[in-house]
Phi, psi and omega in degrees: 000165179087020181254161173228134176243127180249120181216138326266186172224166179241142171055038180275127182281143176227136179244129177266340181199177179300137186248132172255347183233024176111191188246156174273139184244127177250164185230134168054050175238141181276160174239134180239123181245141174209144179054034176084356184238159174282120182261336182201139170224117183177201181291141186301315183294324179296315181293321178298318178293318183297324184243034183296334181266358184284151172252151188238136173291324182200141173242126180247121177278116183255026177301130180078005180242179176236145172248126181236160169298149172303142180286151181239122178261111191272006182196107174218159173232077192266358184250105179191166176234150177085101180285167182238041181298330180294336181281344181298319178296324178297318179295317180297332178278356174114357180291136179276166178305312183289330176295317176295318179300314183289339178273006178094003177267206178060228185298329179299317179298314181293320179300314181303314182286326180291321178297325182281340186286142175286155181299324178298320178296315179298319181295317182296312180293324177300313180297319179297321179293319178297324178296321178292323176295320179298316180295339176268007172103359181276122179250351174220126185227128172280131184234126182255152164272200173125349180260020176260312179059016164217161188300316184299312183288322178298319179293325176299318179289322183289343174291345181254333188236181188230017176224126181266117184244129181249124170244169187297130179286139179293131177086007179230150171285167179300320180293317178297317179296320179298313179300319181295317180297314183290321186271337185237306184297307187292321174300320178293320178299316179299316180300314182289327175295315182295328180277352180082010182284332173224159181229096184246134183258320192237158170241138185226141176226142175271097181273105187198154175301133181081359179237256174249125178283180187297318182290318176297319178299315179303313183299315182292314181297319180294321178295321176294318178298324181295338177257015172094012179271144177279138182275125182206097195226167178278130179205152174052042181274303185258334179220152176286102185260356189066030177296321181298317179297319179296314180300317178298319180297320184274356182078034180298144175286323183201155173228137182255158178083266174067025176298330184248025181295148177273163176299321178295324178294321178298314179297318180297319179295319179299315181295325183273358184055040177267121184288144173259113178266104183267145190233083185300329181295322182292313179300323179292310186287329180265001180056044179271167171298138181289140174301152184276067184300316183297316179298318179298314180297319180295328179275354178091017175289142175281107185263124177242168179234151174215159179278337189055035179306124178191177182296343182265343181218081192275083182221124178263350198257110174291329172301321177290324176299316179297319178300312179298322179297322180289314185285312188268333182251003174063030173278150172284165179294322176299316180296320180294319179295316177300321181292335181260008178228267188295321182287323175296321176297320177300317181299335179261004182072026185237014185288349176280345183235344186225168166096355179203164178267088181225145178302132179097342179277163179298141184279066178257114187223156167242143169242121182249149188275060179200150177278354177233125183294335183300339179299333180297332178264317184300318182277098183291112182081012184264007188295336183294333177263353184261320186280108183277314180222144166241127184239128178235127182053039177078005181244138175289117180252348175209128178231123181261095185293339179297333180297337181280344185240356183226151177281147177264009183251000000 
């Protein structure tokens, strides 16, 4: 008991390994899940014979539908209080990200409200945001801290999430903040990790002019790596900082943004197998130069996608992110799907367990109400009528009953 059998599907993508040129597409093969994992992917008659004695908690007929891997969002900031809807009008009037930041808005506004918020309030809003991401098809989400900017608030946030993100502390220079992080934050983080009180996987730094320069970023990332954290940081977003070159040198798992990456940085990332987490929503909302996705793919960089959900880029939907990646960054739909599944899982160090339909991996699946999977990308904002089921660890965690009574076209 406790199994799910999906029969059959059309045009379902399967990834055997990290993809730099898109996904492999299989046709009309069933998926069998048990104990939270995918136990079989193959011909229907073979699977029926192999598991003829099995009992099933549920059988879902996917005739005329598609089964896809659960989507992976490789970059979010979901724990904070106080929205910044008032700043949207400022941006529309021409104010830049850094102009708002220097005027006391941006991260300063969010930090003030996050520090005042009770942990229960942060947890409740965090859970609601994850639920909205789940309904949009995301079954694995990278979640950063970073809106506390003091040890107490960051630890409050890290009790909920698994990535430690450092932005410039208010009232300190970059060097002073760096010393504080290395001498106080990280030792405390190590202590809490060893005691099992928190579970943090990655270390992140905002490497940018006016925030942390290259040398401060190097010091923090190396100190985090020394206590066992995986390097996954913000770089080359607003100015060419040589973040990509630094990440490749330090053995970073991934670098996000990269709108201003150099050609040398792209080559260095490809050689180091450092994933590029591209964020189409941020470039769109801040009217930035688009990341060089095509150049990265041609050089062999592992390209992943993330929503960058935060008060400045309020987007829960990876299907919309994939659409923007195709239209604005000139990725193919196959490339975008790979970037939002297996490659995003790689960027998080989870590609051995997530991101593709392979035997032994976690049973995270989407069933969409269309005979062609491309509709998930093609229909901009149409995922609410397309996503029929979201399955996590072999269990249906979201069922959209409207899909049974309405057309998705």
